C-alpha positions as CSV (number, residue, x, y, z in Angstrom):
1,M,-0.2,-0.1,0.0
2,I,1.4,3.4,-1.2
3,N,0.9,6.0,1.5
4,E,-0.9,9.5,0.6
5,G,1.8,11.8,-1.1
6,D,4.3,8.8,-2.0
7,E,2.2,8.6,-5.5
8,I,5.1,10.5,-7.1
9,Y,7.5,8.4,-5.3
10,E,5.7,4.9,-6.8
11,K,5.9,6.7,-10.1
12,L,9.7,7.4,-10.1
13,R,10.1,3.7,-8.9
14,Q,8.6,2.5,-11.7
15,H,10.1,5.0,-14.1
16,F,13.4,3.9,-13.0
17,D,12.5,0.3,-13.1
18,Q,12.4,0.6,-16.8
19,M,16.1,0.9,-16.9
20,P,18.9,-1.3,-17.7
21,I,19.5,-2.8,-14.2
22,N,16.1,-1.7,-12.6
23,F,14.6,-0.8,-9.8
24,P,12.3,-3.3,-8.2
25,A,9.4,-2.6,-5.5
26,T,9.8,-4.7,-1.9
27,E,7.0,-4.9,0.6
28,S,8.6,-2.7,3.4
29,K,8.8,0.1,0.4
30,V,12.1,0.9,1.6
31,E,13.0,2.1,-1.8
32,I,10.3,4.9,-1.5
33,R,12.8,6.3,1.4
34,L,15.9,6.2,-0.8
35,L,14.2,7.6,-3.5
36,K,13.2,10.7,-1.5
37,H,16.6,11.2,0.2
38,F,17.2,11.9,-3.4
39,F,14.7,14.0,-5.1
40,T,12.0,16.1,-4.2
41,P,8.2,15.4,-5.3
42,E,9.1,18.7,-7.4
43,E,12.3,17.1,-8.5
44,A,10.7,13.8,-8.7
45,K,8.5,15.9,-11.7
46,I,11.1,16.3,-14.0
47,V,12.9,13.1,-13.3
48,L,10.0,11.5,-14.9
49,C,10.3,13.4,-17.8
50,L,14.1,12.1,-18.9
51,G,15.2,8.9,-20.3
52,S,18.2,6.8,-20.2
53,L,19.8,8.3,-23.3
54,P,20.8,12.1,-23.1
55,E,18.7,14.7,-24.8
56,K,18.1,18.1,-25.0
57,L,16.8,20.7,-22.5
58,K,14.6,21.7,-24.9
59,T,13.0,17.8,-25.4
60,I,13.0,17.3,-21.9
61,Y,11.1,21.1,-21.3
62,R,8.6,20.0,-23.9
63,R,7.2,17.4,-21.5
64,A,8.2,18.7,-18.4
65,K,5.6,21.8,-19.4
66,K,2.8,20.0,-19.1
67,S,3.2,20.0,-15.2
68,G,3.7,23.7,-15.3
69,F,7.5,24.2,-15.4
70,N,9.4,27.0,-17.4
71,I,12.1,26.4,-18.8
72,E,14.2,28.4,-16.7
73,E,12.5,26.4,-13.8
74,V,13.3,23.1,-15.6
75,E,16.9,24.3,-16.3
76,K,18.1,24.8,-12.6
77,L,16.1,21.5,-11.6
78,L,18.3,20.0,-13.5
79,D,21.5,21.3,-13.5
80,G,21.1,20.7,-9.3
81,M,20.4,17.3,-9.3
82,V,23.4,17.1,-11.5
83,K,25.5,18.9,-9.0
84,R,24.6,16.5,-6.0
85,G,24.9,13.5,-8.8
86,V,21.7,11.8,-8.8
87,I,20.6,12.2,-12.7
88,Q,23.5,12.4,-15.5
89,G,24.4,15.6,-16.9
90,G,26.7,18.7,-18.4
91,K,30.2,17.2,-18.7
92,L,29.5,13.6,-17.6
93,I,27.8,13.2,-21.4
94,E,29.7,16.1,-22.9
95,A,32.6,14.0,-22.3
96,E,30.8,11.0,-23.7
97,G,32.3,10.8,-27.7
98,D,34.8,12.4,-30.2
99,Q,32.4,15.1,-31.0
100,P,29.7,15.4,-28.3
101,E,26.3,17.2,-29.4
102,K,26.3,21.1,-28.5
103,G,24.4,22.4,-25.8
104,K,23.1,20.8,-22.6
105,M,21.9,17.0,-22.5
106,Y,20.6,15.5,-19.3
107,C,19.8,11.7,-18.7
108,L,18.7,8.9,-15.7
109,S,21.1,7.6,-13.4
110,I,20.9,4.3,-12.4
111,L,21.1,3.6,-8.9
112,A,24.3,1.3,-8.3
113,V,27.1,2.1,-9.9
114,G,25.2,5.8,-10.6
115,M,23.0,7.4,-7.6
116,H,24.4,5.8,-4.6
117,E,27.8,6.6,-5.1
118,F,27.9,10.3,-6.9
119,N,25.6,11.4,-4.2
120,M,27.7,10.4,-1.3
121,L,28.6,14.0,-0.3
122,Y,24.5,14.0,0.9
123,H,23.7,10.5,2.5
124,D,24.2,9.7,6.3
125,K,23.1,7.2,8.9
126,E,19.6,6.6,8.2
127,Y,20.2,6.7,4.4
128,Y,22.7,4.0,4.5
129,E,20.4,2.0,6.2
130,N,17.9,2.2,4.0
131,F,19.9,1.1,1.0
132,N,21.5,-1.7,3.1
133,Q,18.4,-2.6,4.1
134,Y,17.1,-2.5,0.0
135,V,20.4,-4.6,-1.1
136,D,19.2,-7.5,1.4
137,E,15.7,-7.6,0.5
138,T,16.2,-7.7,-3.2
139,F,18.6,-5.0,-4.7
140,Y,21.6,-8.1,-4.1
141,K,20.2,-9.7,-7.2
142,N,20.4,-6.8,-9.5
143,L,24.3,-6.0,-8.2
144,Y,24.9,-8.7,-10.6
145,I,23.1,-10.0,-13.6
146,K,24.3,-13.5,-14.7
147,G,26.1,-12.8,-18.7
148,A,26.3,-9.2,-18.2
149,P,27.6,-8.1,-14.7
150,Q,28.5,-4.5,-13.8
151,M,32.2,-5.6,-12.9
152,R,34.4,-8.4,-13.5
153,M,37.6,-9.5,-12.1
154,I,41.0,-9.1,-12.9
155,P,44.1,-11.1,-11.6
156,I,46.7,-9.3,-9.4
157,E,50.0,-9.1,-10.8
158,Q,51.6,-11.3,-8.5
159,S,49.8,-14.3,-9.8
160,I,49.4,-14.0,-13.1
161,T,53.0,-15.0,-15.1
162,P,54.0,-15.0,-19.2
163,E,53.1,-18.5,-19.4
164,H,49.5,-17.4,-18.8
165,N,49.2,-15.2,-22.0
166,V,47.1,-13.2,-20.2
167,S,44.6,-10.8,-22.6
168,T,45.5,-7.2,-22.6
169,Y,41.3,-6.3,-20.7
170,D,42.9,-8.9,-17.8
171,N,46.3,-7.6,-17.1
172,I,46.1,-4.4,-14.9
173,K,49.7,-3.2,-15.8
174,Q,48.4,-2.7,-19.3
175,I,45.2,-1.1,-18.7
176,I,47.0,1.4,-16.6
177,K,49.2,2.2,-19.0
178,N,46.8,3.0,-21.8
179,I,44.8,5.1,-18.9
180,K,45.4,9.2,-19.6
181,N,43.4,10.6,-16.2
182,V,43.3,9.2,-12.9
183,A,41.0,10.3,-10.2
184,V,40.5,8.7,-7.2
185,A,37.0,8.5,-4.7
186,P,37.0,7.4,-1.3
187,C,35.3,4.0,-1.1
188,I,31.6,4.4,-0.2
189,C,31.5,1.0,0.9
190,K,33.5,1.2,3.3
191,K,32.4,4.9,4.2
192,A,29.3,3.3,5.0
193,N,30.5,0.7,7.2
194,D,32.6,3.4,9.2
195,I,29.0,5.5,10.0
196,L,27.5,2.4,10.6
197,E,30.1,1.6,13.0
198,N,31.3,-1.8,11.6
199,P,34.6,-0.3,10.4
200,C,36.4,-2.2,7.4
201,K,38.0,-5.6,8.8
202,K,41.3,-5.4,6.5
203,T,42.4,-1.8,6.3
204,D,42.0,1.9,7.2
205,I,42.8,2.8,3.7
206,R,39.8,5.0,2.0
207,E,40.6,6.2,-1.0
208,I,40.7,2.9,-3.3
209,C,38.1,3.6,-6.3
210,F,39.6,5.0,-8.9
211,I,37.9,6.4,-12.4
212,F,39.6,6.7,-15.4
213,S,37.3,8.3,-17.8
214,N,37.2,11.7,-20.0
215,A,34.2,12.0,-17.1
216,I,36.8,12.5,-14.4
217,D,36.4,16.8,-14.3
218,Y,32.4,15.8,-13.8
219,V,33.1,13.3,-10.6
220,I,35.8,16.0,-9.5
221,D,33.1,19.2,-10.1
222,I,30.6,17.1,-7.7
223,G,33.4,16.4,-5.1
224,Y,32.7,12.6,-5.1
225,A,36.3,13.0,-6.6
226,R,40.2,14.0,-6.7
227,K,42.9,13.9,-9.2
228,S,45.2,11.1,-9.0
229,S,47.9,9.6,-11.1
230,K,49.5,6.5,-12.2
231,D,51.7,6.5,-10.1
232,E,49.2,6.8,-6.9
233,L,47.2,4.2,-8.5
234,L,50.0,1.8,-8.6
235,N,51.4,2.1,-5.3
236,T,47.8,1.2,-4.1
237,L,47.5,-1.1,-6.2
238,K,50.9,-2.7,-4.4
239,K,49.1,-1.8,-0.8
240,A,46.1,-3.5,-1.9
241,E,47.7,-6.9,-2.9
242,E,49.5,-6.8,0.4
243,I,45.9,-6.1,2.3
244,G,44.5,-8.7,0.5
245,L,41.8,-6.4,-2.1
246,V,40.8,-7.8,-5.3
247,I,40.9,-5.8,-8.7
248,H,37.5,-4.9,-9.7
249,P,36.9,-3.1,-12.5
250,N,33.7,-2.3,-14.8
251,N,33.2,-5.0,-17.0
252,C,34.6,-3.3,-19.8
253,Q,37.5,-3.8,-22.2
254,D,38.9,-0.3,-21.6
255,P,37.3,0.6,-17.9
256,L,35.7,3.4,-16.5
257,Y,36.8,2.6,-13.2
258,I,38.6,0.2,-11.1
259,C,37.7,-0.7,-7.4
260,L,40.2,-2.0,-4.5
261,C,37.7,-4.2,-2.5
262,C,36.9,-6.7,-0.1
263,S,33.7,-9.1,1.1
264,C,33.4,-7.5,4.5
265,C,32.5,-3.9,3.1
266,C,31.6,-4.1,-0.7
267,S,28.1,-4.3,-1.6
268,V,28.8,-6.2,-4.7
269,L,31.3,-9.1,-3.5
270,S,29.3,-9.8,0.0
271,A,25.7,-9.6,-2.1
272,L,27.4,-12.8,-4.1
273,K,29.3,-14.2,-1.1
274,R,25.9,-15.5,-0.2
275,F,25.2,-16.6,-3.1
276,P,26.4,-21.1,-3.8
277,N,28.3,-20.3,-6.9
278,P,29.4,-16.8,-7.0
279,A,31.7,-17.3,-9.7
280,E,28.6,-18.1,-12.2
281,Y,27.7,-14.6,-11.5
282,F,31.5,-13.1,-11.9
283,S,33.3,-12.3,-15.5
284,A,36.5,-13.6,-14.5
285,N,39.1,-16.0,-16.7
286,F,41.2,-17.4,-14.1
287,Q,40.9,-20.1,-10.9
288,A,42.9,-21.0,-8.2
289,I,44.1,-24.9,-8.6
290,V,46.6,-26.7,-5.5
291,D,49.4,-29.1,-5.9
292,T,48.4,-31.5,-3.1
293,E,52.2,-32.3,-3.6
294,K,53.4,-29.4,-2.2
295,C,50.4,-27.8,-0.1
296,S,51.3,-27.9,3.6
297,G,47.4,-27.5,5.0
298,C,48.4,-24.6,6.2
299,E,45.1,-22.5,5.8
300,T,46.8,-19.3,4.8
301,C,44.8,-19.2,1.5
302,I,41.6,-19.8,3.7
303,D,42.7,-16.5,5.2
304,R,42.8,-14.4,1.5
305,C,40.0,-15.7,0.1
306,Q,36.8,-13.1,-0.2
307,M,34.8,-16.0,-1.3
308,E,35.1,-18.7,1.1
309,A,36.0,-21.0,-1.9
310,I,38.5,-22.6,-0.1
311,T,38.7,-25.4,2.5
312,I,41.2,-28.1,4.1
313,I,40.3,-31.4,2.9
314,D,42.0,-34.5,4.1
315,K,45.2,-32.2,5.1
316,F,45.0,-30.3,1.8
317,A,43.6,-27.3,0.7
318,N,40.8,-27.5,-1.8
319,V,39.2,-25.2,-4.1
320,N,35.9,-24.9,-5.0
321,H,35.7,-23.9,-8.2
322,D,31.9,-22.5,-7.8
323,R,32.7,-20.4,-5.6
324,C,36.6,-19.2,-6.9
325,I,36.2,-15.8,-8.5
326,G,39.9,-15.7,-9.6
327,C,41.2,-12.8,-7.9
328,G,44.4,-14.7,-7.0
329,L,45.0,-13.3,-4.0
330,C,45.7,-16.5,-2.9
331,V,48.8,-17.2,-4.6
332,P,51.5,-14.9,-3.8
333,T,51.1,-15.8,0.1
334,C,51.2,-19.2,0.1
335,P,54.8,-20.4,1.7
336,S,55.5,-23.7,-0.4
337,D,54.3,-22.5,-3.6
338,A,51.3,-24.9,-3.8
339,I,48.5,-22.5,-5.5
340,K,48.3,-20.9,-8.8
341,L,45.7,-19.5,-11.3
342,Q,44.8,-21.6,-14.0
343,K,43.3,-20.1,-17.3
344,K,39.7,-21.3,-17.7
345,E,39.5,-23.6,-21.0
346,I,36.4,-21.2,-22.5
347,E,37.5,-17.2,-22.2
348,T,35.2,-14.2,-21.3
349,V,35.9,-11.3,-23.5
350,P,34.5,-8.5,-21.8
351,P,32.0,-5.6,-24.2
352,E,34.4,-3.1,-25.6
353,S,32.7,-0.1,-24.5
354,F,30.0,1.1,-21.6
355,E,27.2,1.4,-24.5
356,E,27.4,-2.2,-25.1
357,L,27.6,-3.5,-22.0
358,A,24.6,-1.8,-21.1
359,L,23.0,-2.9,-23.8
360,S,23.8,-6.9,-22.5
361,W,22.0,-5.3,-19.0
362,M,18.9,-4.9,-21.3
363,R,19.1,-8.4,-22.7
364,N,19.9,-9.9,-19.6
365,R,18.3,-8.7,-17.1
366,D,14.6,-10.5,-16.6
367,H,16.6,-14.0,-18.0
368,N,18.3,-14.5,-14.0
């Protein structure tokens, strides 16, 4: 039952539910509380006029004027929402493509990765409690769409050798070599846990989300991120490998961002960890194998594994490939050199671009 006054937000939920990553309803209606956090009722009326693809201000105004807005009001409301990171527009859209269309353009953003992250400066304890409740009740199923996940897994550098014949998109050094600009943002998952008084059990480092796309000016302008460098990224990667954080880029051949994640904080990893077969939902080209002749059963690899994929059976480490996500964290710390990564027989090639990935979401989202 929708409460009186919440009808506009239920319409908005249904509108977002048509996005590539949908916005399902719950019995608790916690999603309505999230939408109220992001949008005022007046803004909600404007957002109902936006689509998933960028459109010019005048096109959006033709719809919005039916609700009594003039074009100046529409522009002001849209620009305010862009600044708060709850819709896409301005530099974020203008940066896409070599010859962007002139004039202001705007479109919807998905909840995550999207509004949840870019609106981070405005989140409080109540918001994070509501978001976590929404993830627990239903949205965990949307964080990883089988066959078209938002993010993928790259093995840490110390876990691969020349014999692996690693493709460019699975080679973290090659990815970094190809990027031009870098920004870094605090991990919203760790920030949420700090506010909820359940801090990360692995590290006190917080700036571990790196953005590479041409849209870094946008994420810096809205206060979500700061300018960084390849050297800072490489140094952070080295620390992350030592700490035990996985390399988690978005699922494109040239990733727009890379997060360094742990399953005690990361919404995606913790959501998938509850599945009996998380490997089925990850885009990963490697899996760990154990040489039982070398294995001493010391359990070091168990402590490093983010997915609880390794157990001791008959005094030797055993890898459950239904749970192994091929991150490689278990490899460099094995004191007897008994565990290594093996390339899967069938290689998964990530989409070339974010646009191709979004189309895959639409094709796959209702078949999970």
